[in-house]
C-alpha positions as CSV (number, residue, x, y, z in Angstrom):
1,X,20.1,-69.4,22.1
2,X,17.9,-66.3,22.8
3,X,19.1,-63.8,25.7
4,X,17.0,-61.3,27.6
5,X,17.8,-58.7,30.1
6,X,15.0,-58.6,32.8
7,X,13.2,-55.0,33.5
8,X,12.0,-55.7,36.3
9,X,11.8,-58.7,39.3
10,X,10.2,-61.7,37.6
11,X,9.7,-65.7,39.5
12,X,9.6,-67.9,36.7
13,X,9.3,-71.7,36.7
14,X,10.8,-73.6,38.4
15,X,11.2,-71.4,41.2
16,X,13.7,-69.1,39.6
17,X,14.1,-65.5,39.8
18,X,15.6,-62.9,37.7
19,X,16.0,-59.2,38.8
20,X,16.2,-55.5,37.3
21,X,18.9,-55.5,35.1
22,X,20.1,-59.5,35.0
23,X,20.2,-61.2,31.6
24,X,18.4,-64.5,31.5
25,X,18.3,-67.6,28.7
26,X,16.0,-70.2,30.3
27,X,12.7,-68.3,30.3
28,X,9.5,-70.2,29.5
29,X,9.2,-70.1,25.8
30,X,5.3,-69.5,26.2
31,X,6.0,-66.0,28.4
32,X,8.8,-64.7,26.6
33,X,6.3,-62.8,23.9
34,X,3.3,-61.2,26.3
35,X,6.7,-60.3,28.6
36,X,8.3,-58.9,25.5
37,X,4.7,-56.7,25.1
38,X,4.4,-56.1,28.7
39,X,7.9,-53.9,28.7
40,X,8.8,-56.4,31.6
41,X,12.0,-57.9,29.6
42,X,14.2,-57.0,26.2
43,X,16.0,-58.6,23.8
44,X,19.6,-58.4,25.1
45,X,21.3,-58.4,22.1
46,X,19.5,-54.8,20.9
47,X,20.7,-51.7,22.2
48,X,19.3,-51.1,25.6
49,X,16.2,-48.3,24.8
50,X,17.3,-44.5,25.5
51,X,14.6,-42.6,27.1
52,X,14.9,-38.6,26.0
53,X,13.8,-36.7,29.0
54,X,12.3,-33.0,27.7
55,X,12.6,-30.3,30.3
56,X,11.0,-27.0,29.1
57,X,12.3,-24.5,31.1
58,X,9.7,-21.4,32.6
59,X,10.4,-18.3,31.6
60,X,11.5,-15.5,34.9
61,X,8.9,-12.6,34.2
62,X,9.4,-9.8,36.3
63,X,6.3,-7.9,37.9
64,X,6.8,-4.2,37.6
65,X,6.2,-2.7,40.0
66,X,3.3,0.6,39.3
67,X,2.9,1.8,42.9
68,X,6.0,1.6,44.9
69,X,5.2,1.7,48.9
70,X,6.7,5.1,50.2
71,X,9.4,5.4,52.7
72,X,8.6,5.4,56.0
73,X,11.1,7.8,58.0
74,X,11.6,8.1,62.2
75,X,10.2,11.4,63.3
76,X,10.6,11.0,66.4
């Protein structure tokens, strides 16, 4: 019997609920196709999909000071 991992909470007949991350084998057969297509469940016999996040670092550019402010002195 096929088993599926819920990726979101799902209510299904008769009066059942599965939470995200739980594995079930009693989902209605006619719903499995669209639940898979919509990304709401995944086949638990396959390894979980890895989501790779690419982080681009923003280069730090130091601005050159071309007109420095003259030093202020106390001449009191």
